[in-house]
Each structure stands twice: as structure tokens, then as C-alpha cells.
C-alpha positions, 0 to 999 in steps of 0.5 A: 193568905192574908198574912202573905198579902200583908208581907207582900205589901210591907216589902213593897212599901220598904222598897218604895221608901228606900229607892223611890221606885215600885216593886210589883208582886210579880217582880217580887216572886222572881227575886232571890234572897241574894238579889233582894240584898242588893236592892236595900243598901241600908243594913237595918232595912235590909235585915228587916226585909230579909226576915219578911221575905223568908217568911213570905217564901215559906207562906208561898210554899204552904199556900202552893201545897194547900192549893194542890191538896184542894185540887186533888180533893175537890169532889167536882172538878168539872164545876170548878172549871165551869166557875173559872169560865167567869171573868175574874174567877181563877183557881183560888176564887173558884176553890173558895166559891165551890165548897162555900156554896155547897150543894146548889140545890139547897137554895130554892132560888137565885135570890136565896143564893144571892142573899146567902152571898151577902149580895142583897141588902137586908131590910126589915119590912112591916105591912110593906113598909121599911122598918130598918135594916136586918142583920148584915152579918147573915150569910157567908162572908167568904162568898161575899169576899170572893165575888167582890174580888172577882168583880174587881178583876172583871171590871179591870180586864173585861171590856163589856163588864167594865162598860156596864160598871161605868154606867152604874158608876155614873149614878152610884158610889164606886163601892155600890157599883162594884157590889152590883157587878159582884151581885151579877156574878153571883147570880150567874154562878148560881145558874151555871151550877144549877143548870150545868152551863158555862158563863154567858157574858151577854146573858149576865151583862148584856 
């Protein structure tokens, strides 16, 4: 997945340097190798981009096959559909969150789940006083990544979540504000999986 993203960015960068224009990811998906040739008049640049493009096409085929296999193999498709009711969570992030979370009953509380997702700060306390930070690598890095990705999409496309984020952003750094949105989404997903409900936007961000 990351290699496909790197190839996409590399092709887009080459196109921008060669033409002074932008090539969106959606436009790249619609291109054929012959169409790509016409976009790069310089022979050396064209050869390099074509190699990257063919690798990118191969990766896209493998990713599509893997996604199809995961969808068929997933134990609880109803839970996946429930997760996809959350703004910012589509099939890929849903198929990441569900298996990485495992049985939600293994978490005693929503706070335990949020901590496992690396959504809360790890702090060492002694006699009620802060004595430093804990191990920031504890928890599940894939869940942390998934909820941060979902938060970025949710802020971009959902008006209510964007307003909540902007209020937080007015007082905090952008990364801290996005992490706060991700924390909210993680807590909402815990309740959804634990209680068998769909996403309630007002409950999460109202």
C-alpha cells in the first residue's frame, strides 16, 4: 500500500516538473500507458515514468485482489458496515480497524480501547504527580494510523466535525486538533462495536 502511494507521488511529481500542471490521483487511475507517453515529451523522463506506472498498475491489481479476499474472509461483515457509517472510514480503513481491534470485549472500557489505539498520552504518575511520559510505542500503531487517516478525511468532508476541529484548532496545534478528532472517532467505534449501534454524529461531536 505504501509503495503504491510512493509511486503515485513520484509520477505526479514528474508530471508537475515536466508540464507545470497537476495530475490528480483519480486522473492517474484513468490513464493508459499510451496516454501517459503523450504527457512526457522528454524521452528519459518518459521511460522512467513508464516503468513506475507499470509497477503502479501491478500493485493496484494486487491490492484489489487482496481487498476482495479480505472482504470474503472477514468474519463479521455487519461490523464492517457499521464502521463504514463513520465519516472518514471507508472499506480500507474499516478492514484495518476491525481485525486490528479484535474482539471488543477484551477491552474493559472505552478508555482502555482509546489507549490501545494510541489516542491518549502515556504518562507516568507517582503519588498523583507527573513523573514523565510512558512508552509511546505501546498500543497498536495500525489503529493509530487508521483513526488519524479517518480524522483527516472527516475534517475535510463533514461540516459538523470540521467545525468541532476548527474550535479545537483555534487553541491547539493542528496535529493536536486532528489527534483529538481521531480520539473521538476511536471512542465512537468502541461504543458502536460494543453496543451494536451505528455512528451517532451528535453524540460524538455535538
